[in-house]
C-alpha positions in Angstrom: 64.1 72.7 207.4 67.7 72.4 206.3 68.0 71.1 202.7 70.8 68.8 201.4 72.4 71.7 199.6 72.5 73.7 202.8 74.1 71.1 204.8 77.8 71.6 205.5 80.1 68.7 204.8 82.5 68.3 207.7 86.2 68.3 206.6 88.1 65.0 206.9 90.3 64.5 209.9 93.9 65.6 209.0 95.3 62.1 209.5 92.7 60.6 207.0 93.4 63.5 204.5 97.1 62.8 204.8 96.6 59.1 204.1 94.5 59.8 201.1 97.1 62.2 199.8 99.9 59.6 200.3 97.8 57.0 198.5 97.0 59.4 195.7 100.7 60.1 195.1 101.5 56.4 195.0 98.6 55.7 192.7 99.7 58.4 190.3 103.2 57.1 190.4 102.0 53.6 189.7 99.8 54.8 186.8 102.5 56.8 185.1 105.1 54.1 185.7 102.9 51.5 184.1 102.5 53.6 181.0 106.3 54.0 180.9 106.7 50.2 181.2 104.5 49.7 178.2 106.6 52.1 176.1 110.1 50.9 177.0 111.9 48.6 174.6 115.3 48.6 176.4 116.5 48.1 180.0 117.9 51.6 180.2 114.8 53.2 178.8 112.5 51.2 181.1 114.4 52.1 184.2 114.8 55.8 183.3 111.1 56.3 182.3 109.7 54.4 185.3 111.9 56.3 187.8 111.1 59.6 186.1 107.3 58.8 186.3 107.6 58.1 190.1 109.8 61.1 190.9 107.3 63.4 189.1 104.7 62.7 191.8 104.1 64.5 195.1 106.9 64.4 197.6 109.0 61.8 195.8 112.4 63.4 195.2 114.2 60.3 193.9 113.6 56.9 192.5 116.2 54.5 191.3 116.8 50.8 190.4 119.8 48.9 191.7 121.0 45.5 190.6 122.1 42.8 193.1 125.6 41.8 192.0 127.2 38.5 193.1 130.6 40.0 193.8 132.6 39.7 197.1 130.9 42.8 198.6 127.4 41.9 197.3 127.2 45.4 195.7 124.0 47.0 194.7 124.9 48.6 191.4 122.9 51.7 190.3 121.3 51.0 186.9 119.5 54.3 186.6 117.3 56.8 188.4 115.5 60.1 188.3 114.3 63.0 190.5 115.4 66.3 191.9 117.7 64.5 194.4 119.4 62.4 191.6 122.9 63.7 192.7 122.3 61.7 195.9 123.4 58.6 193.9 126.8 60.0 193.1 129.5 57.7 194.4 126.9 56.0 196.7 127.8 52.7 198.2 125.1 50.2 198.8 125.4 46.5 199.6 123.0 43.6 200.2 125.3 41.8 202.6 124.1 41.5 206.2 127.7 41.8 207.4 128.3 45.2 205.8 127.0 48.4 207.3 126.0 49.6 203.9 123.7 46.6 203.6 121.4 47.7 206.5 119.5 50.2 204.5 116.2 49.6 202.6 117.9 48.5 199.4 120.1 45.8 200.9 117.5 44.6 203.3 114.9 44.3 200.5 117.2 42.2 198.4 118.5 40.1 201.3 115.1 39.3 202.8 113.1 39.4 199.5 110.6 41.6 201.3 109.9 45.3 201.1 111.9 47.5 203.6 110.6 50.9 204.7 112.5 53.8 206.4 109.8 55.7 208.2 112.1 58.6 209.1 115.7 58.8 208.0 116.5 60.9 211.1 115.7 58.1 213.5 116.1 54.8 211.5 119.3 53.1 212.7 119.7 51.1 209.5 119.9 54.4 207.6 122.8 55.8 209.6 125.3 55.4 206.8 123.3 57.8 204.6 121.8 60.1 207.1 124.0 63.1 206.5 123.7 62.7 202.7 119.9 62.4 203.0 119.7 65.7 204.9 121.6 67.4 202.1 119.0 66.3 199.6 115.9 66.7 201.8 115.2 63.0 202.1 113.1 61.9 205.1 111.7 58.5 204.3 112.3 55.7 201.8 111.1 52.3 200.6 112.9 49.5 198.9 110.9 46.8 197.1 112.7 43.7 195.7 112.5 43.2 191.9 112.0 39.5 191.3 114.2 37.4 189.1 112.9 34.4 187.2 114.4 31.4 189.0 117.4 33.2 190.5 118.7 32.5 194.0 118.0 36.1 195.0 116.0 39.1 193.5 117.3 40.8 190.4 117.6 44.0 192.4 115.6 46.6 194.1 113.3 49.6 193.4 114.0 52.5 195.8 111.8 55.5 196.3 112.7 58.5 198.5 110.3 61.1 199.9 110.9 64.5 201.3 108.1 63.8 203.9 108.6 61.4 206.8 106.3 58.4 207.0 105.4 58.6 203.3 105.0 54.9 202.9 102.1 53.2 204.7 100.8 49.7 204.1 98.8 50.8 201.0 101.8 52.6 199.5 104.0 49.6 200.2 101.5 47.4 198.3 101.4 49.7 195.3 105.1 49.9 195.0 105.5 46.2 195.4 103.1 45.8 192.5 105.2 48.2 190.5 108.5 46.3 191.3 106.8 43.1 190.2 105.9 44.8 186.9 109.5 46.1 186.5 110.8 42.5 186.9 108.3 41.3 184.3 109.3 44.1 182.0 113.0 43.4 182.4 112.5 39.7 181.6 110.4 40.5 178.6 113.1 42.8 177.2 115.7 40.2 177.9 113.7 37.6 176.1 113.0 39.9 173.2 116.7 40.7 172.9 117.6 37.0 172.9 114.9 36.5 170.2 116.3 39.4 168.2 119.8 37.9 168.5 118.5 34.5 167.4 116.7 36.1 164.5 119.8 38.1 163.5 122.0 34.9 163.8 119.5 33.0 161.6 119.4 35.9 159.1 123.2 35.9 159.0 123.3 32.1 158.5 120.7 32.4 155.7 122.7 35.2 154.1 125.9 33.1 154.2 124.1 30.1 152.8 122.6 32.3 150.0 126.0 33.7 149.2 127.4 30.2 149.1 124.6 29.0 146.9 125.0 32.0 144.6 128.8 31.4 144.4 128.2 27.7 143.6 125.6 28.7 140.9 128.1 31.1 139.3 130.9 28.5 139.4 128.6 26.1 137.6 127.8 28.7 135.1 131.5 29.5 134.4 132.4 25.8 134.2 129.8 25.3 131.5 131.0 28.3 129.5 134.5 26.9 129.3 133.0 24.4 126.8 131.3 27.1 124.8 133.6 30.2 124.7 131.4 31.9 122.0 128.7 32.3 124.6 130.9 33.2 127.5 129.0 35.7 129.7 125.7 34.9 128.0 124.1 33.4 131.2 125.4 36.3 133.3 123.9 38.9 131.0 120.6 37.0 130.7 120.6 36.9 134.6 121.1 40.7 134.8 118.5 41.4 132.2 116.0 39.0 133.9 116.5 40.6 137.3 116.1 44.1 135.9 112.8 43.1 134.3 111.6 41.2 137.4 112.1 44.3 139.5 110.2 46.3 136.9 107.3 43.8 137.4 107.4 44.3 141.2 109.2 41.1 142.2 110.5 40.9 145.8 114.2 40.9 146.2 114.2 37.2 147.2 112.1 36.3 144.1 114.5 38.3 141.9 117.5 36.6 143.4 115.9 33.2 142.7 115.4 34.2 139.1 119.0 35.4 138.9 120.2 31.9 140.0 117.9 30.2 137.5 119.2 32.4 134.7 122.8 31.8 135.7 122.3 28.1 134.9 119.5 28.2 132.4 121.9 26.6 129.7 123.7 24.2 132.1 122.1 21.3 130.1 124.4 22.1 127.2 127.1 20.0 129.0 125.2 17.1 127.3 125.7 18.6 123.8 129.0 17.8 122.0 131.3 20.8 121.9 131.7 20.7 118.2 128.0 21.3 117.8 128.0 24.2 120.3 130.8 25.9 118.4 129.8 24.9 114.9 130.1 28.0 112.7 127.5 26.9 110.2 123.8 26.1 110.3 122.9 23.1 112.3 121.2 20.0 110.9 117.8 19.0 112.1 119.4 16.2 114.2 122.0 18.6 115.7 119.2 21.1 116.5 117.3 18.4 118.3 120.5 17.7 120.3 120.8 21.3 121.2 117.1 21.6 122.2 117.7 18.6 124.5 119.8 20.9 126.7 116.6 22.1 128.4 115.5 18.7 129.7 119.2 17.8 130.5 119.4 21.0 132.6 116.3 20.0 134.5 117.6 16.6 135.2 120.9 18.1 136.5 119.1 20.5 138.8 115.9 18.8 139.9 117.4 16.9 142.9 119.3 19.9 144.3 117.2 21.2 147.3 117.0 24.8 146.2 114.4 26.9 148.2 112.9 27.8 144.8 111.8 25.8 141.8 114.9 26.7 139.8 114.9 23.4 137.9 111.4 24.0 136.6 112.3 27.6 135.6 115.2 26.2 133.6 113.1 23.5 132.0 110.4 26.0 130.8 112.6 28.8 129.5 112.1 27.8 125.8 108.4 27.2 126.1 106.2 29.8 124.3 102.7 31.1 125.1 101.2 29.7 121.9 102.5 26.2 122.6 105.2 26.2 119.9 108.1 26.0 122.4 109.9 23.0 123.8 110.4 20.5 125.5 106.7 20.0 126.5 104.8 22.4 124.4 103.3 24.3 127.3 101.2 27.3 126.7 99.7 30.4 128.5 99.7 30.2 132.3 101.2 26.7 132.2 104.5 28.5 131.9 105.8 30.1 135.1 106.4 33.8 135.1 110.1 33.4 135.8 110.5 31.3 132.6 108.5 33.9 130.6 111.0 36.5 131.8 113.9 34.2 130.9 112.5 33.7 127.5 112.5 37.5 126.8 115.9 38.1 128.3 117.4 35.1 126.5 116.0 36.3 123.2 117.3 39.8 123.7 120.8 38.7 124.7 121.1 36.0 122.0 120.1 38.4 119.1 122.1 41.4 120.4 125.4 39.6 120.7 127.7 37.6 118.4 127.3 33.9 117.7 129.7 31.6 115.8 127.1 31.1 113.0 126.2 34.8 112.6 127.2 38.3 113.6 125.4 40.2 116.3 122.1 41.7 115.0 122.1 44.5 117.6 119.8 45.6 120.4 117.3 47.4 118.1 116.7 44.3 116.0 116.4 42.2 119.2 113.8 44.6 120.6 111.9 44.5 117.3 111.8 40.7 117.5 110.4 40.5 121.0 107.8 43.2 120.2 106.7 41.2 117.2 106.3 38.1 119.3 104.6 39.8 122.3 101.2 38.3 123.0 101.8 35.3 120.8 105.0 33.6 121.9 106.2 36.0 124.6 104.5 37.6 127.6 103.3 41.1 126.7 103.9 42.5 130.3 107.4 41.1 130.3 108.1 42.6 126.9 106.7 46.0 128.0 109.0 45.9 131.1 112.0 45.3 128.7 111.0 48.3 126.6 110.8 50.4 129.8 114.4 49.4 130.5 115.3 50.3 126.9 113.8 53.7 127.4 116.0 54.4 130.4 119.3 56.0 129.5 121.6 53.2 128.3 120.1 50.8 131.0 119.4 47.8 128.8 122.5 48.5 126.6 124.7 48.4 129.6 123.3 45.0 130.7 124.0 43.6 127.2 127.6 44.8 127.4 128.1 43.5 131.0 131.1 41.2 131.4 
């Protein structure tokens, strides 16, 4: 008795084997092209990779994508292609007009009718007459054109064309597969277009934000310079405090946006001094208790000036707290510990360093070393230890902190 293993499997009829082969080529092309679609992030790359994926399979010698133009001749413009017969596209003329002989081929017909068009054999297809000689040169015997849909347009975006060196390479199953691929190409093109529009919008928004930030920064700097006209002895003080504060903030890992917010707060941290009489600000001798109270009032005055300006950061509060101290001995509200925002703690250290290291009308400069000794002595009681440590790290860098003190 004959066992299953001894039975001979009859070979498939040639026509069925051929159909399976054709379907296998189309499936492989579809699979590779789908992977290329997923990778592509530009129109050129999408078209190039999809066409290359198709042309790498079986008898396909050329794949290309054409765009349906709305010019007088209804030109099908080559966007890109791949394959051993790529030179076939050189100086090729294709139209999608029914009144033009170059519009009778698979590309023009597919766009015009919005249905796939198949050339079973280039040697006998009348619509392919314009390209028959050229096709012989490159070994092309059959072709398919599948419309690439457009979202809401009066006609398809264009056409996907695939050429085979074998006649009758595109049966109903292959047509269905390549139609699916052309649909995916259309979706991919629209996705890239939407992404590019979104990228443009994001870029435009970023530019707008950058311009607004520049305008805000310029306004802040102008406010700072205006205040310093009343107090020439501290000209440049706010700018130097701002530079020191930003350097410390970066040491502490602040983002660039947060560092810039601190810069702006530092540039106007003494703006409230506009409420203090100029003769007190420039007084070359020790202030009385009443005069000192008036000077200390600049913190609350600065807050009142800034609080209604719609900054994207709490700049007014940073300014209000920059004379608060960790042990609660500061002013105006006697805040302590974590009640004081980190930006104000940085301002407190930077302000102390700059004030002690530079000249004042009532005393000569005490120098950077004395200033650093002062903040070290107050670290952990009045000043934030981490902030003080960051300032000393800057001090240890070659001339880093000294250069900030000397900045104009």
